[in-house]
N, C-alpha and C positions, 0 to 999 in steps of 0.2 A: 504494500499500500504506499502511496505518496500523496502528498497534499501540496498542492500548488500555492505559492506564496500570493499570486495575485487572487486567490479565492480567499482572501483574508475577511471579507465582509460576511461569507457564509460561515467561516470558522468562528468569527466573533459572535455569530448568531448561535452557534452550538454552544459556545461558552456560556451565553447569557442563559440559554435554555437548561443547560445542565445545573448552574448554581441556584436555578429557580425551581428545581425538583425538591429541595430540602423541606423537612417537616417545619422548620421555622418559618419558611415562606408560606407554606400551605396549612399553618396552624394546626400543626400535629399529624398531618397525614403526609408521609414521605411518598413521592411520586414515582420512586424506584424501589419498590417494595420487593422485587423478584426478578428473576432472570427473564420472564416474559415481558415485564415492563422495560427492562433494558434492550430487548429486541425491538420492541415498539419505538422506543426513543431512537435507536439507530436507524430504523427504517424510515421513520418520519423525517428526521433532521438530515440524515445522511443523502436522502433522495433530493435535498434542496441545493446540493453542491453543483457549481458549473462543471464539474468533472465527474461524470456518472460513474467511472470506475473507482473514484474515492468512496462514494457513498455506498456502492454494492460491497466494497471491501469491508466497511465499517460494519455493515449489517452481517457479513459472513462471521466477522470477530465476534460479535454480539451473540450469534446463535451458537458459537462454541465455548461462550463464557460458563465458568463455573461458579459456585459460591463465594470463592476467594476473589475471583475476577469482579464479581459484583461488589464485594466490600471495598476493593481497590478503586472502583469507579466512585462510589459513594465518598470515599476519603479524599478523592481528588477535588471534589467540590470545594473543600475548605480553602487550600491554598489559591484556587482560582478566584473565589469570592474575595479573599483576603487582597488581592492585588486590584480588584475591581473597586473595594472599598477605600483603598489607599493609593489612588493613582499618582503617585510620583514618578517622574519620568525614568529616573535611573532605576527605581524600584522595578517598574514595569518592564524594563527591557532585561534586567537581570532575571527577574522571575519568568518572564516570557521565554527567554532563552533556555532556562533550567527546563521549564515544561516541555520543550521541544525534544529534550534528550539530545541535542547536538547531532540530530540525524545527518546522515550524508546528503549533500545538495546534489540535484541532477537536473538536467534539462528535460521537461516533459512536454509532450504536444498538446496543443491548445485545441479541445474538441470543436470549437466554434470556427477555428482558422486552422485547417490541417497543414498549412504551409509555414505556421509559426510555431515557435517552441517559448517556454518560460520556465523559471526556476521553480523547483519543487524540493521538498525535504521528504526523504524516504524512511519509512518505518523499519526498524530493524528486524530482520528475519526471526521468526519465533516470538514476536511481541503479541500481547494480547490487547484486548479492548480498552483496558485502563490506559496503557501506553498510547495507543492510537488516539484516544479522546484527549490525552495530555498534549501529544502533538499538535492536533487540531486547535485546542485551546491556546497553546503557545504562539502559533500562527496567528491566530485571531487578534491576540493581544499586541504582538509585535507589529503586525500588518497596520493595526488601528492607530498605534503611537506614531508609526513613521507617516502615514498618509494623512492623519486627521488630527492627531495630537491627544495628549492625557486628559483634556476636559472632556472627552467623550465617554469617560468611565464614570458612572453615576449611580446614585440610589433611586429607587422608584419614587415618583413624585406624589403618588397617593398616600395620604396620611396614615392610613390604617395597614399599608402594605410594607414588608420587610424585603422585597426583593431589590434586585439591582440590574444593571444592564450595561452593554457596550453599544453606543448610538454610532451606527454606521451610516445613517440615512444622509442624503446629500445636504439638506439644509442644516442638519444637526439640532433639530429642536424636539427631538423626541423626549417625552417627559415620564414614560411609564414602562416597567418591565414587561408587562403584557397589555398593550394598549387596549385590545378589545375587551378585557376583563377589568383591569384597574381603571382604565379611563372611564368605562361605563359606570363603574361603581361611583367614581366622583361625580360624574354628571348626574347620576340619580340622586346622590346625597345633595347636590346643590339645588336641584330642582325642588326636592323636598323641603330644603331650608327655606327657600324663596316662598313657597306656598304657606310656611307656617309662620313667616315673619308677618307682623302687623302691617297694614297699608299706611303709607305716609300721610301727611296732610291733605285733605281732599280726596284721598282715595276712598274706594268703596268696594 
């Protein structure tokens, strides 16, 4: 398996989704409770890579995972979250580099442009799903720092959410770790607050 350096936006998305599977974010319910959930995670998020081979390799590794692999993936969430929560540039670079495992760089074909190649990092032979996800997260962190800056690492803007995210959107205005969930909760809360507030002078 290899992960293209120019696929950092996808990789940062995987890092975001991974750290937000914890029981802390979901108020007691860990979203990676068993091997089947890990396979679902790999299938869903791996399929979003611009390089199809990367996603399929991630899914294959997840299907071979045992209990120790699952625990290693769960443990990976801590150091990745720590980097997102404390986005000092030097710290992000050092931590992201450590997550990649210093895999060997290679030239990989661009699936959208067969005549082009780009740099990728290759996962070591015999590595499991935890090392693969660590490599993906490291590339997401390093690529975001290089292309967009350390200010793109943020806590969720929803007051009741403990999630965090890496914003790789073009304008950089993302506010929530899960926009469809946290953003809707904030909108509903604001709507209820407006309806509950007494009308101003002259209001009826």
